[in-house]
A tleap script that builds the chain and sets N, CA, C and O, in Angstrom:
source leaprc.protein.ff14SB
mol = sequence {
  NMET SER ALA GLU HIE ILE GLN ILE GLY GLU
  VAL ALA ALA ARG THR GLY LEU SER LEU ARG
  THR ILE ARG TYR TYR GLU GLU VAL GLY LEU
  VAL SER PRO SER ALA ARG SER SER GLY GLY
  PHE ARG LEU PHE THR GLU VAL ASP VAL ASP
  ARG PHE GLU LEU ILE LYS ARG MET LYS PRO
  LEU ASP PHE SER LEU GLU ASP MET ARG GLY
  LEU LEU GLU VAL VAL ASP ALA LEU ASP SER
  ASP PRO GLY ASP ALA GLU ARG GLU ARG LEU
  LEU ASP GLU LEU GLY ALA LEU GLN THR ALA
  ALA ASP GLU ARG VAL VAL THR LEU ARG ARG
  ARG LEU GLN TRP ALA GLU GLU PHE ALA ALA
  GLY LEU ALA GLU ARG VAL GLN ALA GLN ARG
  ASP CPRO
}
set mol.1.N position { -2.637 -109.617 83.259 }
set mol.1.CA position { -2.005 -110.718 83.987 }
set mol.1.C position { -1.092 -111.452 83.016 }
set mol.1.O position { -1.518 -111.790 81.912 }
set mol.2.N position { 0.150 -111.704 83.399 }
set mol.2.CA position { 1.079 -112.383 82.512 }
set mol.2.C position { 0.841 -113.876 82.548 }
set mol.2.O position { 0.210 -114.399 83.467 }
set mol.3.N position { 1.356 -114.562 81.529 }
set mol.3.CA position { 1.118 -116.001 81.394 }
set mol.3.C position { 1.746 -116.793 82.532 }
set mol.3.O position { 1.271 -117.879 82.865 }
set mol.4.N position { 2.811 -116.260 83.134 }
set mol.4.CA position { 3.467 -117.037 84.184 }
set mol.4.C position { 2.814 -116.868 85.542 }
set mol.4.O position { 3.195 -117.552 86.492 }
set mol.5.N position { 1.853 -115.986 85.660 }
set mol.5.CA position { 1.147 -115.784 86.923 }
set mol.5.C position { -0.257 -116.367 86.853 }
set mol.5.O position { -0.941 -116.272 85.834 }
set mol.6.N position { -0.668 -116.973 87.960 }
set mol.6.CA position { -2.028 -117.514 88.044 }
set mol.6.C position { -2.699 -116.962 89.291 }
set mol.6.O position { -2.043 -116.605 90.270 }
set mol.7.N position { -4.017 -116.901 89.229 }
set mol.7.CA position { -4.773 -116.366 90.355 }
set mol.7.C position { -5.016 -117.457 91.400 }
set mol.7.O position { -4.826 -118.647 91.147 }
set mol.8.N position { -5.432 -117.017 92.552 }
set mol.8.CA position { -5.615 -117.894 93.707 }
set mol.8.C position { -6.599 -119.035 93.426 }
set mol.8.O position { -6.416 -120.146 93.924 }
set mol.9.N position { -7.627 -118.769 92.641 }
set mol.9.CA position { -8.603 -119.813 92.326 }
set mol.9.C position { -7.992 -120.965 91.568 }
set mol.9.O position { -8.324 -122.124 91.815 }
set mol.10.N position { -7.096 -120.655 90.640 }
set mol.10.CA position { -6.419 -121.718 89.900 }
set mol.10.C position { -5.449 -122.476 90.807 }
set mol.10.O position { -5.312 -123.694 90.695 }
set mol.11.N position { -4.788 -121.764 91.692 }
set mol.11.CA position { -3.902 -122.426 92.663 }
set mol.11.C position { -4.727 -123.415 93.494 }
set mol.11.O position { -4.312 -124.553 93.717 }
set mol.12.N position { -5.885 -122.970 93.940 }
set mol.12.CA position { -6.759 -123.838 94.739 }
set mol.12.C position { -7.178 -125.059 93.937 }
set mol.12.O position { -7.153 -126.177 94.451 }
set mol.13.N position { -7.560 -124.858 92.691 }
set mol.13.CA position { -7.997 -125.978 91.857 }
set mol.13.C position { -6.859 -126.957 91.613 }
set mol.13.O position { -7.069 -128.170 91.623 }
set mol.14.N position { -5.680 -126.451 91.400 }
set mol.14.CA position { -4.535 -127.326 91.091 }
set mol.14.C position { -4.003 -128.053 92.309 }
set mol.14.O position { -3.521 -129.180 92.197 }
set mol.15.N position { -4.082 -127.426 93.465 }
set mol.15.CA position { -3.500 -128.034 94.664 }
set mol.15.C position { -4.517 -128.779 95.520 }
set mol.15.O position { -4.144 -129.610 96.349 }
set mol.16.N position { -5.802 -128.484 95.321 }
set mol.16.CA position { -6.818 -129.073 96.183 }
set mol.16.C position { -6.945 -128.372 97.529 }
set mol.16.O position { -7.660 -128.845 98.412 }
set mol.17.N position { -6.258 -127.252 97.688 }
set mol.17.CA position { -6.356 -126.474 98.918 }
set mol.17.C position { -7.501 -125.475 98.782 }
set mol.17.O position { -7.800 -125.002 97.686 }
set mol.18.N position { -8.124 -125.165 99.891 }
set mol.18.CA position { -9.196 -124.169 99.856 }
set mol.18.C position { -8.594 -122.772 99.754 }
set mol.18.O position { -7.425 -122.564 100.079 }
set mol.19.N position { -9.403 -121.821 99.299 }
set mol.19.CA position { -8.964 -120.427 99.244 }
set mol.19.C position { -8.573 -119.945 100.635 }
set mol.19.O position { -7.597 -119.215 100.808 }
set mol.20.N position { -9.351 -120.366 101.612 }
set mol.20.CA position { -9.073 -119.970 102.994 }
set mol.20.C position { -7.709 -120.495 103.459 }
set mol.20.O position { -6.957 -119.781 104.123 }
set mol.21.N position { -7.399 -121.739 103.106 }
set mol.21.CA position { -6.116 -122.330 103.500 }
set mol.21.C position { -4.967 -121.601 102.818 }
set mol.21.O position { -3.949 -121.314 103.448 }
set mol.22.N position { -5.126 -121.302 101.544 }
set mol.22.CA position { -4.083 -120.570 100.811 }
set mol.22.C position { -3.850 -119.214 101.445 }
set mol.22.O position { -2.706 -118.795 101.621 }
set mol.23.N position { -4.919 -118.531 101.786 }
set mol.23.CA position { -4.783 -117.219 102.437 }
set mol.23.C position { -4.131 -117.353 103.819 }
set mol.23.O position { -3.336 -116.506 104.225 }
set mol.24.N position { -4.479 -118.424 104.529 }
set mol.24.CA position { -3.887 -118.650 105.845 }
set mol.24.C position { -2.378 -118.877 105.723 }
set mol.24.O position { -1.597 -118.316 106.491 }
set mol.25.N position { -1.975 -119.700 104.756 }
set mol.25.CA position { -0.544 -119.944 104.574 }
set mol.25.C position { 0.193 -118.658 104.212 }
set mol.25.O position { 1.356 -118.477 104.572 }
set mol.26.N position { -0.487 -117.774 103.504 }
set mol.26.CA position { 0.100 -116.467 103.229 }
set mol.26.C position { 0.207 -115.663 104.525 }
set mol.26.O position { 1.239 -115.053 104.807 }
set mol.27.N position { -0.865 -115.673 105.303 }
set mol.27.CA position { -0.914 -114.904 106.555 }
set mol.27.C position { 0.194 -115.307 107.517 }
set mol.27.O position { 0.774 -114.451 108.186 }
set mol.28.N position { 0.495 -116.608 107.595 }
set mol.28.CA position { 1.529 -117.076 108.527 }
set mol.28.C position { 2.926 -117.063 107.905 }
set mol.28.O position { 3.900 -117.473 108.537 }
set mol.29.N position { 3.013 -116.588 106.662 }
set mol.29.CA position { 4.319 -116.387 106.054 }
set mol.29.C position { 4.941 -117.585 105.379 }
set mol.29.O position { 6.148 -117.587 105.138 }
set mol.30.N position { 4.159 -118.613 105.062 }
set mol.30.CA position { 4.732 -119.768 104.379 }
set mol.30.C position { 4.886 -119.532 102.878 }
set mol.30.O position { 5.889 -119.926 102.283 }
set mol.31.N position { 3.908 -118.901 102.281 }
set mol.31.CA position { 3.948 -118.589 100.856 }
set mol.31.C position { 3.350 -117.204 100.663 }
set mol.31.O position { 2.286 -116.895 101.200 }
set mol.32.N position { 4.037 -116.384 99.899 }
set mol.32.CA position { 3.521 -115.054 99.581 }
set mol.32.C position { 3.250 -114.980 98.090 }
set mol.32.O position { 3.982 -115.572 97.297 }
set mol.33.N position { 2.214 -114.265 97.701 }
set mol.33.CA position { 1.979 -114.092 96.268 }
set mol.33.C position { 3.207 -113.457 95.620 }
set mol.33.O position { 3.843 -112.577 96.200 }
set mol.34.N position { 3.525 -113.903 94.438 }
set mol.34.CA position { 4.679 -113.339 93.730 }
set mol.34.C position { 4.378 -111.966 93.169 }
set mol.34.O position { 5.287 -111.183 92.893 }
set mol.35.N position { 3.091 -111.678 92.999 }
set mol.35.CA position { 2.687 -110.386 92.446 }
set mol.35.C position { 1.231 -110.135 92.807 }
set mol.35.O position { 0.556 -110.983 93.391 }
set mol.36.N position { 0.775 -108.960 92.447 }
set mol.36.CA position { -0.636 -108.600 92.580 }
set mol.36.C position { -1.084 -108.014 91.250 }
set mol.36.O position { -0.327 -107.327 90.564 }
set mol.37.N position { -2.325 -108.302 90.906 }
set mol.37.CA position { -2.876 -107.725 89.684 }
set mol.37.C position { -3.164 -106.249 89.916 }
set mol.37.O position { -3.085 -105.762 91.044 }
set mol.38.N position { -3.500 -105.541 88.843 }
set mol.38.CA position { -3.830 -104.122 88.989 }
set mol.38.C position { -5.052 -103.936 89.886 }
set mol.38.O position { -5.231 -102.883 90.498 }
set mol.39.N position { -5.895 -104.978 89.959 }
set mol.39.CA position { -7.059 -104.933 90.839 }
set mol.39.C position { -6.772 -105.425 92.248 }
set mol.39.O position { -7.679 -105.484 93.078 }
set mol.40.N position { -5.518 -105.779 92.533 }
set mol.40.CA position { -5.131 -106.215 93.870 }
set mol.40.C position { -5.261 -107.705 94.128 }
set mol.40.O position { -5.083 -108.160 95.258 }
set mol.41.N position { -5.574 -108.481 93.071 }
set mol.41.CA position { -5.711 -109.925 93.256 }
set mol.41.C position { -4.337 -110.575 93.406 }
set mol.41.O position { -3.367 -110.167 92.768 }
set mol.42.N position { -4.278 -111.592 94.261 }
set mol.42.CA position { -3.037 -112.335 94.463 }
set mol.42.C position { -2.688 -113.073 93.173 }
set mol.42.O position { -3.554 -113.654 92.518 }
set mol.43.N position { -1.404 -113.038 92.821 }
set mol.43.CA position { -0.916 -113.765 91.654 }
set mol.43.C position { 0.247 -114.647 92.083 }
set mol.43.O position { 1.141 -114.213 92.810 }
set mol.44.N position { 0.220 -115.879 91.625 }
set mol.44.CA position { 1.215 -116.866 92.027 }
set mol.44.C position { 1.930 -117.429 90.805 }
set mol.44.O position { 1.428 -117.349 89.684 }
set mol.45.N position { 3.105 -117.997 91.038 }
set mol.45.CA position { 3.895 -118.630 89.986 }
set mol.45.C position { 3.916 -120.141 90.208 }
set mol.45.O position { 3.387 -120.647 91.198 }
set mol.46.N position { 4.534 -120.842 89.274 }
set mol.46.CA position { 4.694 -122.298 89.424 }
set mol.46.C position { 5.515 -122.629 90.666 }
set mol.46.O position { 5.255 -123.631 91.332 }
set mol.47.N position { 6.493 -121.807 90.977 }
set mol.47.CA position { 7.297 -122.008 92.196 }
set mol.47.C position { 6.401 -121.927 93.428 }
set mol.47.O position { 6.538 -122.724 94.355 }
set mol.48.N position { 5.489 -120.968 93.433 }
set mol.48.CA position { 4.556 -120.829 94.559 }
set mol.48.C position { 3.660 -122.062 94.663 }
set mol.48.O position { 3.413 -122.565 95.759 }
set mol.49.N position { 3.176 -122.545 93.519 }
set mol.49.CA position { 2.327 -123.746 93.510 }
set mol.49.C position { 3.106 -124.928 94.075 }
set mol.49.O position { 2.564 -125.715 94.851 }
set mol.50.N position { 4.373 -125.056 93.691 }
set mol.50.CA position { 5.210 -126.141 94.227 }
set mol.50.C position { 5.349 -126.026 95.741 }
set mol.50.O position { 5.351 -127.040 96.438 }
set mol.51.N position { 5.463 -124.805 96.255 }
set mol.51.CA position { 5.559 -124.600 97.706 }
set mol.51.C position { 4.269 -125.053 98.393 }
set mol.51.O position { 4.309 -125.715 99.430 }
set mol.52.N position { 3.124 -124.687 97.804 }
set mol.52.CA position { 1.849 -125.133 98.376 }
set mol.52.C position { 1.763 -126.658 98.372 }
set mol.52.O position { 1.289 -127.255 99.339 }
set mol.53.N position { 2.214 -127.283 97.304 }
set mol.53.CA position { 2.183 -128.756 97.233 }
set mol.53.C position { 3.066 -129.368 98.313 }
set mol.53.O position { 2.687 -130.361 98.936 }
set mol.54.N position { 4.225 -128.790 98.537 }
set mol.54.CA position { 5.135 -129.284 99.573 }
set mol.54.C position { 4.482 -129.173 100.950 }
set mol.54.O position { 4.527 -130.109 101.747 }
set mol.55.N position { 3.883 -128.027 101.214 }
set mol.55.CA position { 3.189 -127.816 102.492 }
set mol.55.C position { 2.055 -128.817 102.643 }
set mol.55.O position { 1.877 -129.410 103.708 }
set mol.56.N position { 1.294 -129.003 101.579 }
set mol.56.CA position { 0.160 -129.928 101.608 }
set mol.56.C position { 0.614 -131.351 101.948 }
set mol.56.O position { -0.085 -132.079 102.653 }
set mol.57.N position { 1.768 -131.733 101.451 }
set mol.57.CA position { 2.273 -133.085 101.724 }
set mol.57.C position { 2.786 -133.235 103.152 }
set mol.57.O position { 2.816 -134.343 103.686 }
set mol.58.N position { 3.186 -132.139 103.767 }
set mol.58.CA position { 3.666 -132.195 105.149 }
set mol.58.C position { 2.515 -132.256 106.149 }
set mol.58.O position { 2.661 -132.811 107.238 }
set mol.59.N position { 1.378 -131.686 105.777 }
set mol.59.CA position { 0.243 -131.550 106.697 }
set mol.59.C position { -0.232 -132.894 107.268 }
set mol.59.O position { -0.395 -133.000 108.484 }
set mol.60.N position { -0.461 -133.921 106.444 }
set mol.60.CA position { -0.950 -135.183 107.023 }
set mol.60.C position { 0.060 -135.870 107.949 }
set mol.60.O position { -0.292 -136.765 108.717 }
set mol.61.N position { 1.308 -135.440 107.860 }
set mol.61.CA position { 2.331 -136.011 108.730 }
set mol.61.C position { 2.475 -135.222 110.023 }
set mol.61.O position { 3.400 -135.452 110.802 }
set mol.62.N position { 1.553 -134.291 110.243 }
set mol.62.CA position { 1.517 -133.490 111.468 }
set mol.62.C position { 2.764 -132.651 111.705 }
set mol.62.O position { 3.164 -132.434 112.849 }
set mol.63.N position { 3.373 -132.183 110.632 }
set mol.63.CA position { 4.466 -131.241 110.801 }
set mol.63.C position { 3.874 -129.902 111.210 }
set mol.63.O position { 2.805 -129.515 110.738 }
set mol.64.N position { 4.565 -129.207 112.079 }
set mol.64.CA position { 4.105 -127.893 112.555 }
set mol.64.C position { 4.380 -126.834 111.493 }
set mol.64.O position { 5.116 -127.070 110.535 }
set mol.65.N position { 3.779 -125.665 111.681 }
set mol.65.CA position { 4.060 -124.547 110.784 }
set mol.65.C position { 5.546 -124.195 110.815 }
set mol.65.O position { 6.126 -123.843 109.788 }
set mol.66.N position { 6.154 -124.291 111.986 }
set mol.66.CA position { 7.591 -124.003 112.095 }
set mol.66.C position { 8.409 -125.030 111.311 }
set mol.66.O position { 9.391 -124.678 110.657 }
set mol.67.N position { 7.999 -126.308 111.380 }
set mol.67.CA position { 8.687 -127.330 110.592 }
set mol.67.C position { 8.561 -127.030 109.102 }
set mol.67.O position { 9.527 -127.144 108.348 }
set mol.68.N position { 7.354 -126.644 108.693 }
set mol.68.CA position { 7.118 -126.319 107.289 }
set mol.68.C position { 7.974 -125.133 106.867 }
set mol.68.O position { 8.602 -125.149 105.808 }
set mol.69.N position { 7.991 -124.112 107.704 }
set mol.69.CA position { 8.788 -122.922 107.418 }
set mol.69.C position { 10.266 -123.295 107.307 }
set mol.69.O position { 10.972 -122.827 106.414 }
set mol.70.N position { 10.719 -124.140 108.221 }
set mol.70.CA position { 12.113 -124.579 108.197 }
set mol.70.C position { 12.456 -125.325 106.917 }
set mol.70.O position { 13.512 -125.098 106.327 }
set mol.71.N position { 11.575 -126.208 106.490 }
set mol.71.CA position { 11.829 -126.946 105.256 }
set mol.71.C position { 11.878 -125.992 104.062 }
set mol.71.O position { 12.762 -126.101 103.211 }
set mol.72.N position { 10.939 -125.069 104.002 }
set mol.72.CA position { 10.923 -124.120 102.888 }
set mol.72.C position { 12.193 -123.260 102.877 }
set mol.72.O position { 12.721 -122.938 101.812 }
set mol.73.N position { 12.671 -122.894 104.056 }
set mol.73.CA position { 13.916 -122.116 104.134 }
set mol.73.C position { 15.104 -122.937 103.636 }
set mol.73.O position { 15.975 -122.417 102.938 }
set mol.74.N position { 15.137 -124.216 103.996 }
set mol.74.CA position { 16.217 -125.085 103.534 }
set mol.74.C position { 16.158 -125.233 102.018 }
set mol.74.O position { 17.182 -125.127 101.343 }
set mol.75.N position { 14.969 -125.475 101.483 }
set mol.75.CA position { 14.808 -125.621 100.036 }
set mol.75.C position { 15.243 -124.343 99.326 }
set mol.75.O position { 15.965 -124.398 98.330 }
set mol.76.N position { 14.805 -123.193 99.837 }
set mol.76.CA position { 15.187 -121.919 99.232 }
set mol.76.C position { 16.704 -121.728 99.277 }
set mol.76.O position { 17.309 -121.292 98.297 }
set mol.77.N position { 17.304 -122.051 100.403 }
set mol.77.CA position { 18.749 -121.872 100.550 }
set mol.77.C position { 19.509 -122.803 99.609 }
set mol.77.O position { 20.507 -122.397 99.015 }
set mol.78.N position { 19.050 -124.040 99.468 }
set mol.78.CA position { 19.700 -124.970 98.543 }
set mol.78.C position { 19.556 -124.499 97.099 }
set mol.78.O position { 20.470 -124.673 96.293 }
set mol.79.N position { 18.421 -123.907 96.776 }
set mol.79.CA position { 18.200 -123.392 95.423 }
set mol.79.C position { 19.062 -122.175 95.113 }
set mol.79.O position { 19.258 -121.826 93.949 }
set mol.80.N position { 19.575 -121.532 96.157 }
set mol.80.CA position { 20.389 -120.324 95.956 }
set mol.80.C position { 21.862 -120.660 95.731 }
set mol.80.O position { 22.702 -119.761 95.696 }
set mol.81.N position { 22.179 -121.935 95.578 }
set mol.81.CA position { 23.542 -122.390 95.297 }
set mol.81.C position { 24.527 -121.954 96.378 }
set mol.81.O position { 25.429 -121.159 96.117 }
set mol.82.N position { 24.350 -122.483 97.610 }
set mol.82.CA position { 25.238 -122.089 98.714 }
set mol.82.C position { 26.634 -122.696 98.550 }
set mol.82.O position { 26.851 -123.577 97.718 }
set mol.83.N position { 27.558 -122.214 99.348 }
set mol.83.CA position { 28.895 -122.791 99.357 }
set mol.83.C position { 28.864 -124.214 99.891 }
set mol.83.O position { 27.845 -124.667 100.411 }
set mol.84.N position { 29.978 -124.911 99.763 }
set mol.84.CA position { 30.032 -126.324 100.133 }
set mol.84.C position { 29.681 -126.587 101.593 }
set mol.84.O position { 28.904 -127.495 101.886 }
set mol.85.N position { 30.244 -125.803 102.513 }
set mol.85.CA position { 29.985 -126.016 103.939 }
set mol.85.C position { 28.507 -125.772 104.259 }
set mol.85.O position { 27.884 -126.551 104.981 }
set mol.86.N position { 27.961 -124.696 103.722 }
set mol.86.CA position { 26.552 -124.379 103.962 }
set mol.86.C position { 25.654 -125.435 103.323 }
set mol.86.O position { 24.630 -125.818 103.889 }
set mol.87.N position { 26.043 -125.892 102.157 }
set mol.87.CA position { 25.259 -126.938 101.474 }
set mol.87.C position { 25.192 -128.202 102.337 }
set mol.87.O position { 24.129 -128.812 102.459 }
set mol.88.N position { 26.296 -128.588 102.921 }
set mol.88.CA position { 26.325 -129.778 103.780 }
set mol.88.C position { 25.433 -129.601 104.999 }
set mol.88.O position { 24.710 -130.518 105.389 }
set mol.89.N position { 25.489 -128.418 105.598 }
set mol.89.CA position { 24.635 -128.142 106.756 }
set mol.89.C position { 23.164 -128.225 106.367 }
set mol.89.O position { 22.355 -128.801 107.094 }
set mol.90.N position { 22.823 -127.654 105.229 }
set mol.90.CA position { 21.437 -127.678 104.755 }
set mol.90.C position { 20.987 -129.104 104.435 }
set mol.90.O position { 19.854 -129.489 104.728 }
set mol.91.N position { 21.878 -129.871 103.839 }
set mol.91.CA position { 21.540 -131.267 103.532 }
set mol.91.C position { 21.343 -132.078 104.805 }
set mol.91.O position { 20.510 -132.983 104.841 }
set mol.92.N position { 22.104 -131.761 105.848 }
set mol.92.CA position { 21.902 -132.420 107.144 }
set mol.92.C position { 20.517 -132.090 107.696 }
set mol.92.O position { 19.824 -132.968 108.211 }
set mol.93.N position { 20.114 -130.819 107.587 }
set mol.93.CA position { 18.766 -130.428 108.038 }
set mol.93.C position { 17.695 -131.151 107.234 }
set mol.93.O position { 16.710 -131.638 107.788 }
set mol.94.N position { 17.898 -131.216 105.930 }
set mol.94.CA position { 16.952 -131.909 105.058 }
set mol.94.C position { 16.880 -133.390 105.421 }
set mol.94.O position { 15.802 -133.984 105.424 }
set mol.95.N position { 18.022 -133.974 105.724 }
set mol.95.CA position { 18.062 -135.374 106.127 }
set mol.95.C position { 17.315 -135.626 107.428 }
set mol.95.O position { 16.641 -136.645 107.579 }
set mol.96.N position { 17.438 -134.691 108.365 }
set mol.96.CA position { 16.711 -134.817 109.635 }
set mol.96.C position { 15.208 -134.757 109.395 }
set mol.96.O position { 14.447 -135.500 110.014 }
set mol.97.N position { 14.781 -133.873 108.499 }
set mol.97.CA position { 13.355 -133.794 108.167 }
set mol.97.C position { 12.888 -135.063 107.455 }
set mol.97.O position { 11.768 -135.528 107.666 }
set mol.98.N position { 13.753 -135.614 106.615 }
set mol.98.CA position { 13.400 -136.862 105.940 }
set mol.98.C position { 13.224 -137.989 106.955 }
set mol.98.O position { 12.285 -138.779 106.855 }
set mol.99.N position { 14.120 -138.061 107.922 }
set mol.99.CA position { 14.011 -139.076 108.976 }
set mol.99.C position { 12.711 -138.910 109.749 }
set mol.99.O position { 12.017 -139.889 110.021 }
set mol.100.N position { 12.381 -137.673 110.103 }
set mol.100.CA position { 11.131 -137.405 110.819 }
set mol.100.C position { 9.936 -137.809 109.971 }
set mol.100.O position { 8.980 -138.389 110.486 }
set mol.101.N position { 9.979 -137.510 108.684 }
set mol.101.CA position { 8.880 -137.882 107.785 }
set mol.101.C position { 8.749 -139.399 107.705 }
set mol.101.O position { 7.641 -139.932 107.763 }
set mol.102.N position { 9.875 -140.095 107.572 }
set mol.102.CA position { 9.849 -141.561 107.502 }
set mol.102.C position { 9.224 -142.161 108.759 }
set mol.102.O position { 8.426 -143.094 108.675 }
set mol.103.N position { 9.590 -141.623 109.929 }
set mol.103.CA position { 9.030 -142.117 111.190 }
set mol.103.C position { 7.531 -141.879 111.254 }
set mol.103.O position { 6.784 -142.725 111.745 }
set mol.104.N position { 7.096 -140.745 110.766 }
set mol.104.CA position { 5.663 -140.429 110.789 }
set mol.104.C position { 4.889 -141.299 109.807 }
set mol.104.O position { 3.738 -141.653 110.062 }
set mol.105.N position { 5.508 -141.639 108.700 }
set mol.105.CA position { 4.864 -142.543 107.741 }
set mol.105.C position { 4.657 -143.916 108.379 }
set mol.105.O position { 3.601 -144.527 108.210 }
set mol.106.N position { 5.643 -144.393 109.098 }
set mol.106.CA position { 5.514 -145.684 109.790 }
set mol.106.C position { 4.347 -145.632 110.777 }
set mol.106.O position { 3.546 -146.564 110.846 }
set mol.107.N position { 4.256 -144.554 111.529 }
set mol.107.CA position { 3.162 -144.390 112.486 }
set mol.107.C position { 1.818 -144.376 111.776 }
set mol.107.O position { 0.874 -145.020 112.234 }
set mol.108.N position { 1.716 -143.656 110.672 }
set mol.108.CA position { 0.457 -143.608 109.923 }
set mol.108.C position { 0.082 -144.970 109.357 }
set mol.108.O position { -1.092 -145.341 109.355 }
set mol.109.N position { 1.068 -145.713 108.878 }
set mol.109.CA position { 0.780 -147.059 108.357 }
set mol.109.C position { 0.233 -147.961 109.469 }
set mol.109.O position { -0.691 -148.744 109.251 }
set mol.110.N position { 0.817 -147.836 110.657 }
set mol.110.CA position { 0.343 -148.622 111.799 }
set mol.110.C position { -1.104 -148.237 112.139 }
set mol.110.O position { -1.943 -149.106 112.375 }
set mol.111.N position { -1.382 -146.950 112.160 }
set mol.111.CA position { -2.743 -146.487 112.448 }
set mol.111.C position { -3.721 -146.949 111.369 }
set mol.111.O position { -4.851 -147.332 111.672 }
set mol.112.N position { -3.287 -146.913 110.118 }
set mol.112.CA position { -4.141 -147.375 109.026 }
set mol.112.C position { -4.449 -148.861 109.187 }
set mol.112.O position { -5.582 -149.288 108.965 }
set mol.113.N position { -3.459 -149.641 109.569 }
set mol.113.CA position { -3.678 -151.069 109.791 }
set mol.113.C position { -4.698 -151.282 110.906 }
set mol.113.O position { -5.596 -152.114 110.774 }
set mol.114.N position { -4.567 -150.545 111.991 }
set mol.114.CA position { -5.534 -150.654 113.094 }
set mol.114.C position { -6.931 -150.278 112.614 }
set mol.114.O position { -7.909 -150.946 112.950 }
set mol.115.N position { -7.023 -149.211 111.832 }
set mol.115.CA position { -8.327 -148.764 111.325 }
set mol.115.C position { -8.937 -149.816 110.404 }
set mol.115.O position { -10.139 -150.075 110.466 }
set mol.116.N position { -8.117 -150.421 109.555 }
set mol.116.CA position { -8.624 -151.461 108.659 }
set mol.116.C position { -9.093 -152.680 109.443 }
set mol.116.O position { -10.117 -153.278 109.111 }
set mol.117.N position { -8.348 -153.050 110.482 }
set mol.117.CA position { -8.757 -154.179 111.323 }
set mol.117.C position { -10.069 -153.870 112.036 }
set mol.117.O position { -10.936 -154.736 112.147 }
set mol.118.N position { -10.214 -152.658 112.512 }
set mol.118.CA position { -11.443 -152.252 113.176 }
set mol.118.C position { -12.618 -152.307 112.215 }
set mol.118.O position { -13.673 -152.846 112.550 }
set mol.119.N position { -12.441 -151.749 111.013 }
set mol.119.CA position { -13.514 -151.750 110.013 }
set mol.119.C position { -13.880 -153.175 109.607 }
set mol.119.O position { -15.058 -153.480 109.424 }
set mol.120.N position { -12.893 -154.041 109.466 }
set mol.120.CA position { -13.161 -155.434 109.114 }
set mol.120.C position { -13.926 -156.129 110.234 }
set mol.120.O position { -14.827 -156.925 109.971 }
set mol.121.N position { -13.572 -155.833 111.475 }
set mol.121.CA position { -14.289 -156.416 112.609 }
set mol.121.C position { -15.746 -155.983 112.635 }
set mol.121.O position { -16.635 -156.787 112.917 }
set mol.122.N position { -15.990 -154.709 112.340 }
set mol.122.CA position { -17.365 -154.218 112.264 }
set mol.122.C position { -18.122 -154.899 111.131 }
set mol.122.O position { -19.286 -155.268 111.293 }
set mol.123.N position { -17.472 -155.063 109.995 }
set mol.123.CA position { -18.118 -155.725 108.855 }
set mol.123.C position { -18.489 -157.158 109.209 }
set mol.123.O position { -19.559 -157.636 108.831 }
set mol.124.N position { -17.607 -157.847 109.934 }
set mol.124.CA position { -17.904 -159.222 110.364 }
set mol.124.C position { -19.105 -159.254 111.297 }
set mol.124.O position { -19.959 -160.134 111.182 }
set mol.125.N position { -19.175 -158.309 112.214 }
set mol.125.CA position { -20.318 -158.248 113.135 }
set mol.125.C position { -21.619 -157.998 112.386 }
set mol.125.O position { -22.635 -158.637 112.658 }
set mol.126.N position { -21.582 -157.069 111.448 }
set mol.126.CA position { -22.782 -156.775 110.658 }
set mol.126.C position { -23.211 -158.015 109.893 }
set mol.126.O position { -24.386 -158.383 109.893 }
set mol.127.N position { -22.241 -158.661 109.237 }
set mol.127.CA position { -22.565 -159.856 108.458 }
set mol.127.C position { -23.093 -160.963 109.350 }
set mol.127.O position { -24.024 -161.669 108.961 }
set mol.128.N position { -22.524 -161.135 110.535 }
set mol.128.CA position { -22.970 -162.187 111.460 }
set mol.128.C position { -24.411 -161.919 111.908 }
set mol.128.O position { -25.189 -162.855 112.091 }
set mol.129.N position { -24.759 -160.664 112.082 }
set mol.129.CA position { -26.128 -160.314 112.495 }
set mol.129.C position { -27.121 -160.504 111.355 }
set mol.129.O position { -28.294 -160.788 111.598 }
set mol.130.N position { -26.674 -160.353 110.137 }
set mol.130.CA position { -27.557 -160.515 108.988 }
set mol.130.C position { -27.740 -161.983 108.614 }
set mol.130.O position { -28.785 -162.369 108.090 }
set mol.131.N position { -26.728 -162.794 108.881 }
set mol.131.CA position { -26.774 -164.218 108.543 }
set mol.131.C position { -26.685 -165.065 109.807 }
set mol.131.O position { -25.659 -165.702 110.045 }
set mol.132.N position { -27.749 -165.086 110.627 }
set mol.132.CA position { -27.670 -165.854 111.876 }
set mol.132.C position { -27.623 -167.358 111.678 }
set mol.132.O position { -27.557 -168.107 112.652 }
savepdb mol mol.pdb
quit
């Protein structure tokens, strides 16, 4: 195994993703191992780890697999040094995804506030019952 390749277990440890999740993302075509060992083990690169991290960050925002795939395609295309017109189109797509992410963050913050208010209300009830 070369120094630039890491096995699936290390990817899992570094990303916090389960082995099953990593295999699933491979199965649905989001990330493919960059190589295989002589024993057939999946081998990944730092680029692959970065892709898993990107996917992991999209998950809590409820992006679909298609959204994730689309973002990865845009990132790959931008990394390939496209022409000016194509670059602008890709940046527009990236901007649309950024807008969607921003909107979802606002929604999550609102939900978190509601959850905190609910938990605080429960704490007040518990305390009121303990200190009559």
